N, C-alpha and C positions, 0 to 999 in steps of 0.2 A: 524820293525813293519809295518803291513799293515794298512794304513789309509783310504783305499777305502770305507769301511762301514761307517766310520765317515763322510767322504765327501758326500756320498750318502744321509745319514740322514740329514746332514746340508742343502743340496740342497732341499730335500723333505720338510723340515721345512720351508725353504724360500718360496717355492711354496704355502704351506698352509697359511702362514702369509700374503702373497700377495693376495691370494684369499679372505681371511677374510677382508682385508683392502678394496678391490674392492667391496665386498658385502655390507659392512657397508656404504660406500660412495654412492653406488647405492640406498640403502634404504633411506639414508638421502635425496638424490635428489627426490626420490618418495614422501617422507614425505613433503618436501618443496613444490613440485608440488601440492600435495593434499591440503595442507593448502592454497595455492594460489587459487585453484579452488573454495573454499568455502568463499573467501573474496568477498566483494562487498558492495553495499549500499542498504538500505531498503527504501521502500515507501509503502503507502497504496493505494490499488486499490478500490476506493469507488464505490460501486454498482455491484461488481462482486464477485463470490464465489471462483474463482481460478485465478492465475496469468498465463498469456500466452505470456508475452513479450519475446523478444529474450534473451536467456540465463537466463530467470527468473525462480525462484523457489518459490513455495508457502510455506511460513513458517507456516501459519495457516489460516484457513477460519473462518469467524465469522459473527456477526451481529453488525450493527452500533448502538451505544448508545450515550446518552448525556442528558442534562437538558431539562426540559419541556418548551415548547415555551411560556407559559403564566406565568412562574415564574420569577419575577424580579431579583432574586438572582441566577438564573441558571448558570451553567458553560457554557462558550461559545463554547467550542471545541467539535467536533465529535470525538468519539473513536471507535476503532474496537475491540469489545469484542469477545474472542475466543468461539467457540462452545463447548469446553471441559474445562470449568472453574474448578478451585479448590474451592469448596464452603466453605465459612467461617461460623462461628457460628452466630446465630440470635442476633440482637441488642436489647437493652432494649427499651420498648415502650415510647418514648418521641419525641419531635419535633426538637431537636438540631442536625440535620443531613442535608447534601446535599442529593439530590435524583438523581438517574440515571434511564432513561427510554430508550426504544427502539426508533428507527427512522422509519419514514414513508415518502414515496414519495408523495408529493402533486402536482402531474402532471396529468392533465386530458385533455380532448379535448379543454378546454377553454384556456389553457396556455402551451400546449405542444410544445417545440422547435422542429424545423425540425431536423430529424436524431435521436432523442431519441426514445427509445422503447416505444410503446403505451401499454395501459392496465395495468399500474402499480400504478394507483392512490390508495392511502391508503395501499399499500402493504409495508410490513416490509423490510427495506433495508439491503442488504448483503454487505459484505466487505471481502477483503483478504489482508494479509500482505505479501509483496513480497521481495525477495532478487534478485537484479540485479547482477549476479555473475561477478566478475572481473572488476566491475566499481568502480570509485572513488567518484562520485558525482551524485546527482539527483536533479531535479528542476521541479516545476509545473509552466508552463507559461500560464497565463490567456490571452485570446485574440487571441490565435493561436491554430491550430490543427496540425501543423507540427513543428518539432524541427529545431533549427538553425544548421548550418553546423558544423559537428564534433560531434553532439549529436545523440543519438539513441532514437527513440520513444518507450516508454513502453506501453502507451495507450493514447487515446484521448477521449474527452467527452464534456460535457456542464458544465460551472461554475454554482454552486448552493449554496444556503445558506438558512437561515430562512427568513420569510416574514418581509418586512421593518417596518411594524407597529405593530409587536408583542412585548410583554413586554420583553422577553428575547433577549439578544444579541446572535449573532451567528458568525461563521467564514465561509470563502469561501472554498469550496471543489470541486475538479474536479471529477464529477460523470460520470462514463463510459456511452457511448452512448447506449450500450446494457445492460442497468441496469437490475439487477436481484433482485428478492425478495427471502427471506429465506424460504417462504412457500406460498401457494395459498390463505392464509387468507387475506381478504381485509376489515376486521373490522376496523372502524375508531377510533383507540385508541389514536391517536396523539402521544405526546412525543416530541422528537426533530425532526424537519421537514426539508425536502428538497424542496425548490422552485427554479425555474429557475431565474437567474439573468438577469435583463433588463437594458440596457444603458440609461442614462439621459445626454443629451448634455448640455454644459455650461462650468463648470469647467473641465468636461471631453470633450476634444477637438474633434469636428466632422467637417470635417474629421481629422484624419484617421478613427475614429469610426463613427457609424451611429445611429441616435436616435431610441429608442424602438426596439433594436435587442437583441437577445441572445448573450451571451459571450462564445465563444469557449474556450477550454483549452486542454493542452497536458502535459503529464509527460514524461520527457526526462532524459536520463542517459549518463554518459561519463566516 
């Protein structure tokens, strides 16, 4: 009996199975690599419409919102609201709600820190949610505009918050030096506000800090 055709078919089958194995493993490595490319850490770039840090991806662009500066029960945090919201149904007309407003820059010639963009007083503040691809951690460092060794700068700016004597509390946010508005409208609608932060020496040690100066800030990733 001639076994040559059987041997040839077995050999051919082995080649096919090997090719399938190699193909599947190559696809698996591509999938792993692809998944790795989209991992990272998120941060909010206050004051900008887009993310342009190294290896940064804009998840969405939006407008800053929060509680009203004069409401004693207002929420303290700034939030980045997307420009393409899924709109919910209207609520019943009563007063048992919290309220969310837009944000405005309160930065004019009278209080403008050096390096911050001019001409943005009463403009509605922009924001962007960013993904630093391939990174494991992000941090906002107040008091510096450069990152420590081993960290990558995503952006730098000026530390801002609500005004110290307003009714509502607020939080600190690192607002980009090149702060942008969501439109050219400069109507003074207020809402949640951004004021530059100024140092007060005493319990804050000077040096290394200096009295009555703006506070720099930087967002870093690693």
